[in-house]
C-alpha positions as CSV (number, residue, x, y, z in Angstrom):
1,M,-48.8,-37.3,-62.9
2,K,-50.1,-35.3,-65.8
3,I,-46.7,-33.9,-66.8
4,E,-43.2,-35.3,-66.0
5,F,-39.9,-33.7,-66.8
6,V,-37.3,-36.5,-66.3
7,S,-33.6,-35.2,-66.2
8,V,-34.3,-32.9,-69.1
9,T,-31.3,-31.1,-70.7
10,K,-31.5,-28.9,-73.9
11,E,-28.4,-27.8,-75.6
12,F,-27.9,-25.7,-78.7
13,A,-25.0,-25.6,-81.1
14,V,-22.9,-22.5,-81.1
15,R,-21.5,-21.2,-84.3
16,G,-17.7,-21.2,-84.3
17,S,-17.5,-23.3,-81.1
18,D,-17.3,-27.1,-80.6
19,R,-19.0,-26.6,-77.2
20,P,-22.8,-26.5,-77.2
21,F,-24.8,-24.0,-75.1
22,A,-27.0,-25.5,-72.4
23,A,-30.2,-23.6,-72.0
24,V,-31.6,-25.9,-69.4
25,S,-29.8,-28.7,-67.5
26,D,-31.1,-31.8,-65.7
27,I,-34.6,-30.6,-65.1
28,S,-36.8,-33.0,-63.1
29,L,-40.3,-31.7,-62.3
30,D,-43.8,-33.2,-62.0
31,V,-47.1,-31.4,-62.5
32,A,-50.3,-33.0,-61.2
33,E,-53.5,-33.1,-63.2
34,G,-55.5,-29.9,-62.7
35,E,-52.6,-28.1,-61.1
36,F,-51.7,-24.5,-61.7
37,L,-47.9,-24.3,-61.7
38,T,-46.0,-21.1,-62.2
39,L,-42.3,-21.0,-63.3
40,V,-40.3,-17.9,-62.3
41,G,-36.7,-17.0,-62.9
42,P,-34.4,-14.3,-64.2
43,S,-34.3,-13.4,-67.9
44,G,-32.4,-16.0,-70.0
45,C,-32.8,-18.8,-67.5
46,G,-34.5,-21.1,-70.0
47,K,-38.1,-20.7,-69.0
48,S,-39.4,-20.4,-72.6
49,T,-37.1,-23.2,-73.7
50,L,-38.7,-25.4,-71.1
51,L,-42.2,-24.5,-72.5
52,D,-41.0,-25.1,-76.1
53,L,-39.9,-28.6,-75.0
54,L,-43.3,-29.2,-73.4
55,T,-45.1,-28.1,-76.5
56,G,-43.0,-30.5,-78.6
57,L,-41.7,-27.7,-80.8
58,T,-38.2,-28.8,-79.9
59,L,-36.9,-32.0,-78.3
60,P,-34.6,-32.6,-75.3
61,T,-30.9,-33.3,-75.9
62,R,-31.1,-35.6,-73.0
63,G,-33.9,-36.8,-70.8
64,E,-37.6,-37.1,-71.5
65,I,-40.9,-35.3,-71.1
66,R,-44.1,-37.3,-70.5
67,I,-47.7,-36.4,-70.6
68,D,-50.0,-39.0,-69.0
69,G,-46.9,-41.3,-69.1
70,V,-46.4,-41.0,-72.9
71,P,-43.2,-39.3,-74.1
72,V,-43.7,-36.0,-75.9
73,T,-42.4,-36.3,-79.5
74,G,-44.0,-33.3,-81.1
75,P,-46.9,-30.8,-80.9
76,G,-50.4,-32.0,-80.2
77,L,-53.9,-30.7,-79.7
78,D,-53.8,-31.9,-76.0
79,R,-51.7,-28.7,-75.3
80,G,-53.0,-25.1,-75.8
81,I,-50.5,-22.3,-76.0
82,V,-50.9,-18.6,-75.1
83,F,-47.9,-16.4,-75.9
84,Q,-46.9,-12.9,-74.7
85,Q,-47.8,-11.5,-78.1
86,Y,-51.4,-12.3,-79.0
87,A,-50.7,-14.0,-82.3
88,L,-54.2,-13.4,-83.6
89,F,-55.0,-13.4,-87.3
90,P,-55.7,-9.7,-88.1
91,W,-58.0,-10.6,-91.0
92,R,-60.3,-12.8,-88.7
93,T,-62.9,-11.5,-86.3
94,A,-62.7,-12.5,-82.6
95,V,-65.0,-15.4,-83.0
96,A,-63.3,-16.6,-86.2
97,N,-59.9,-16.5,-84.4
98,V,-61.4,-18.7,-81.6
99,E,-62.7,-21.1,-84.2
100,F,-59.3,-21.7,-85.7
101,G,-58.4,-24.7,-83.5
102,L,-61.8,-26.2,-83.9
103,E,-61.4,-26.1,-87.7
104,A,-58.2,-28.1,-87.3
105,K,-60.2,-30.7,-85.4
106,G,-62.8,-30.8,-88.1
107,V,-65.7,-29.5,-86.0
108,P,-68.7,-28.6,-88.2
109,R,-69.2,-24.9,-88.9
110,R,-72.3,-24.3,-86.9
111,E,-71.0,-26.2,-83.8
112,R,-67.7,-24.5,-83.9
113,R,-69.3,-21.1,-84.1
114,E,-71.5,-21.9,-81.0
115,R,-68.5,-23.2,-79.1
116,A,-66.4,-20.2,-80.0
117,R,-69.0,-17.8,-78.8
118,G,-69.3,-19.8,-75.6
119,Y,-65.6,-19.4,-74.9
120,L,-65.7,-15.7,-75.7
121,D,-68.5,-15.5,-73.1
122,L,-66.3,-17.4,-70.7
123,V,-63.4,-14.9,-71.0
124,G,-65.8,-11.9,-70.7
125,L,-66.1,-10.9,-74.3
126,R,-69.8,-11.4,-75.0
127,G,-70.9,-9.0,-77.7
128,F,-67.4,-8.6,-79.2
129,D,-67.7,-11.6,-81.5
130,E,-67.5,-9.7,-84.8
131,R,-64.7,-7.2,-83.8
132,Y,-61.4,-7.5,-85.5
133,P,-58.1,-7.5,-83.4
134,H,-57.3,-3.9,-84.2
135,E,-60.7,-2.9,-82.8
136,L,-59.9,-4.5,-79.4
137,S,-57.7,-3.4,-76.5
138,G,-54.6,-5.3,-75.6
139,G,-56.4,-7.0,-72.7
140,M,-59.3,-8.0,-75.0
141,R,-56.9,-9.4,-77.6
142,Q,-55.3,-11.5,-74.9
143,R,-58.7,-12.8,-73.8
144,V,-59.4,-13.8,-77.4
145,A,-56.0,-15.7,-77.4
146,I,-57.0,-17.5,-74.2
147,A,-60.4,-18.3,-75.6
148,R,-58.9,-19.7,-78.7
149,S,-56.5,-22.0,-76.7
150,L,-59.4,-23.2,-74.6
151,A,-61.9,-23.7,-77.4
152,Y,-60.6,-27.0,-78.7
153,D,-60.5,-28.3,-75.1
154,P,-56.8,-29.2,-74.6
155,D,-55.9,-31.0,-71.4
156,I,-53.0,-28.6,-70.7
157,L,-52.8,-24.8,-71.1
158,L,-49.3,-23.5,-71.5
159,M,-48.8,-19.7,-71.0
160,D,-45.5,-17.9,-71.8
161,E,-45.6,-14.5,-70.0
162,P,-49.1,-13.8,-71.5
163,F,-49.7,-10.6,-69.5
164,A,-46.2,-9.0,-69.6
165,A,-47.0,-6.5,-72.2
166,L,-50.2,-5.2,-70.5
167,D,-50.6,-2.3,-68.1
168,A,-50.7,-3.1,-64.3
169,Q,-54.5,-2.7,-64.0
170,T,-55.3,-4.9,-67.0
171,R,-52.7,-7.5,-65.9
172,E,-54.2,-7.9,-62.5
173,S,-57.7,-8.0,-64.0
174,L,-56.7,-10.8,-66.3
175,Q,-54.9,-12.7,-63.5
176,E,-58.2,-12.8,-61.6
177,E,-60.0,-13.8,-64.8
178,L,-57.6,-16.6,-65.4
179,L,-58.0,-18.0,-61.9
180,R,-61.8,-17.9,-62.4
181,I,-61.4,-19.8,-65.7
182,W,-59.0,-22.3,-64.2
183,N,-61.4,-23.0,-61.3
184,K,-64.3,-23.5,-63.8
185,T,-62.5,-25.7,-66.3
186,G,-60.0,-27.6,-64.1
187,K,-57.3,-27.4,-66.8
188,T,-53.7,-28.2,-66.0
189,I,-51.8,-24.9,-66.4
190,V,-48.1,-24.2,-66.7
191,F,-47.5,-20.4,-66.5
192,I,-44.2,-18.7,-67.2
193,T,-43.5,-15.3,-65.7
194,H,-40.5,-13.2,-64.5
195,G,-42.8,-11.5,-61.9
196,I,-42.6,-12.9,-58.4
197,D,-46.0,-11.3,-57.4
198,E,-47.7,-12.9,-60.4
199,A,-46.1,-16.3,-59.7
200,V,-47.3,-16.2,-56.1
201,Y,-50.8,-14.9,-56.9
202,L,-51.5,-17.5,-59.6
203,G,-49.6,-20.6,-58.7
204,Q,-50.5,-23.5,-56.4
205,R,-46.8,-24.1,-56.6
206,V,-44.0,-21.9,-57.8
207,A,-41.0,-23.5,-59.5
208,V,-37.9,-21.2,-59.1
209,M,-35.3,-21.5,-61.8
210,T,-31.6,-20.6,-61.7
211,P,-29.7,-18.5,-64.2
212,S,-28.4,-20.1,-67.3
213,P,-28.1,-23.0,-67.6
214,G,-31.6,-23.2,-66.1
215,R,-32.2,-25.7,-63.3
216,I,-35.0,-26.0,-60.7
217,R,-33.6,-24.3,-57.6
218,A,-36.7,-25.0,-55.5
219,V,-40.5,-25.7,-55.8
220,V,-42.5,-23.6,-53.3
221,P,-46.0,-24.7,-52.4
222,V,-48.4,-21.7,-52.1
223,S,-51.5,-21.9,-49.9
224,F,-53.8,-19.2,-48.5
225,A,-56.5,-19.5,-45.8
226,S,-58.8,-17.5,-48.2
227,R,-58.5,-15.8,-51.5
228,E,-61.2,-13.3,-50.7
229,G,-60.3,-9.6,-50.6
230,D,-56.9,-8.1,-51.5
231,L,-54.7,-11.1,-51.5
232,R,-51.6,-9.1,-52.1
233,A,-52.1,-7.3,-48.8
234,D,-52.1,-10.6,-46.9
235,P,-49.0,-10.9,-44.8
236,V,-48.7,-14.5,-46.0
237,F,-48.4,-13.3,-49.5
238,G,-45.5,-11.1,-48.5
239,E,-43.8,-14.1,-46.8
240,Y,-44.1,-16.2,-50.0
241,R,-42.8,-13.3,-52.1
242,H,-39.8,-12.7,-49.8
243,A,-39.0,-16.5,-49.8
244,I,-39.0,-16.6,-53.6
245,W,-37.1,-13.3,-53.9
246,T,-34.4,-14.7,-51.5
247,L,-34.0,-17.8,-53.6
248,L,-33.6,-15.8,-56.8
249,R,-31.3,-13.2,-55.2
250,E,-29.0,-15.9,-53.9
251,E,-28.8,-17.5,-57.3
252,V,-28.4,-14.3,-59.4
253,S,-26.0,-12.7,-56.9
254,S,-23.8,-15.8,-57.0
255,V,-23.7,-15.7,-60.8
256,G,-23.2,-12.0,-60.8
257,Q,-20.2,-12.2,-58.6
258,T,-18.6,-14.7,-61.1
259,L,-19.4,-12.6,-64.1
260,T,-18.3,-9.3,-62.5
261,Q,-14.9,-10.9,-62.1
262,H,-14.8,-11.1,-65.9
263,G,-16.2,-7.5,-66.4
264,R,-19.8,-8.6,-67.0
265,P,-22.0,-7.5,-64.1
266,L,-25.4,-9.1,-63.9
267,G,-28.5,-7.3,-62.5
268,L,-31.2,-8.8,-60.3
269,P,-34.6,-9.5,-61.6
270,A,-37.3,-6.9,-61.2
């Protein structure tokens, strides 16, 4: 397996309390090499915490995360990250932003410029090399962020709700673009979203998380006879969507009933 979560729990200290807060609890999950896995769950279920653990920005309280059988003990260039906010350097052009990771790897200037331009081409931004972030649309800036993460050739691409801030048309366009890039590069992708449609459209498998503390409720394999045409209009797409919605609704409704008893009603995810 490319990625292994082995009984992973992450707890945080709570000021004024001797009881820690568990963001995720007893997560066990495998991701195969070259797989596109989506993680979906209600707000606050620990999706981003799980991604932080995988990046190595924070370490588990208990359990272990392995990549190619080696425990994750910190950040590494084997993992590229794309966040919801583009996190581009405003003083750098698009091509210079993409070069950033290559600089960290010590790639010579001429080679990194050529590679950066190649990845801008890959994400559909040929001719926008010398534009600054403020001269690009939101969708274009996210394409630059994806190109930057791909340019230094990480084994794994980690994406934390990267399209959430975009309008619906741009979001669907970038979903298609991401699938094209994945098919071309064969990267292992772990993609976090709160959107069921997005999870089903992108993922080969969808891992459904419970409300806090986050656990894996189920992992749903997704397969279509063909991805040609309007996939969202396929009845099978609707069946997957309904199955995942049912899993989420059961979990959130259960927690909501408990919290309502204490005067804290909890809404269902959108």
